[in-house]
Structure formats: structure tokens, C-alpha cells
C-alpha positions in Angstrom: 85.7 122.2 118.0 89.4 121.9 117.3 91.0 121.0 114.0 92.2 117.6 115.2 88.7 116.7 116.5 87.1 117.7 113.2 89.6 115.6 111.3 88.9 112.6 113.5 85.2 112.9 112.9 85.7 113.1 109.2 87.9 110.0 109.3 85.4 108.1 111.4 82.6 108.9 109.0 84.5 107.6 105.9 83.2 104.6 104.1 85.4 101.6 103.3 86.3 102.8 99.8 87.2 106.3 101.0 89.4 104.9 103.7 91.2 102.5 101.2 91.7 105.5 98.9 93.3 107.5 101.7 95.6 104.7 102.6 96.6 104.3 98.9 97.3 108.0 98.7 99.4 107.9 101.9 101.4 104.9 100.6 102.0 106.7 97.3 103.2 109.8 99.0 105.7 107.8 101.1 107.0 106.0 98.0 107.5 109.3 96.2 109.4 110.8 99.2 111.7 107.8 99.3 112.2 108.0 95.6 113.2 111.7 96.0 115.7 110.7 98.8 117.1 107.9 96.6 117.7 110.3 93.7 121.0 111.2 95.3 122.3 107.7 94.5 121.3 107.9 90.8 124.2 110.2 89.7 126.8 108.2 91.7 125.4 104.9 90.2 125.4 106.2 86.7 128.9 107.6 87.1 130.2 104.2 88.2 128.4 102.4 85.3 125.4 100.9 87.3 121.9 101.6 86.2 120.3 99.9 89.2 119.5 103.1 91.2 118.0 104.8 88.2 115.6 101.9 87.5 114.8 101.5 91.2 113.9 105.2 91.5 111.9 105.2 88.3 110.0 102.1 89.3 109.3 103.5 92.8 108.3 106.8 91.4 105.9 105.3 88.9 104.4 103.0 91.6 104.0 106.0 93.9 102.3 108.1 91.3 100.0 105.3 90.3 99.0 104.7 94.0 98.5 108.5 94.5 96.2 108.8 91.4 94.3 105.6 92.0 93.8 106.5 95.7 92.5 110.0 94.8 90.1 108.4 92.3 88.9 105.8 94.8 88.6 108.3 97.6 86.7 110.9 95.6 85.9 114.3 97.0 85.9 114.6 100.7 83.2 117.3 100.6 80.6 115.1 98.8 
């Protein structure tokens, strides 16, 4: 059985809470990656006297980490 088929079977067998946890983790990872991309604007914004990008990236990073941690807690171990 191929790797993709095995992953599909594991996803199909997930309960509601595990699926919600996986979705939360995916959303958290996406938010963190966007925060890393937006970090390039923080220096330019601070240099021009604006703190908007800094607060935006901090808020997005905190929200992403919160979703990642909460999703991992809700999903639990996949081997259980």
C-alpha cells in the first residue's frame, strides 16, 4: 500500500475532534508562514516610524502558535 493511500485511510478513520485538531494545526502553520513572510516589512515600517507591521506580525504569530498548540492538544497522538 502506497504512502498516500495509507494517509487517506488514517484521515478517513479520524474522529471529529482529531479532524478539527488537524485543521487547527494547518491554519496555525499557514498563519506562521505568512508571519515569517511579513517579517520583511517590519524593519521598513519601524525605520519609517510605523509600528503597524510589527504589531500585525506579532499578533499573527501569537494566533498561529495558539492554534498550533491547541490543535496538537485537541488532535492528540495519531498512534493512539
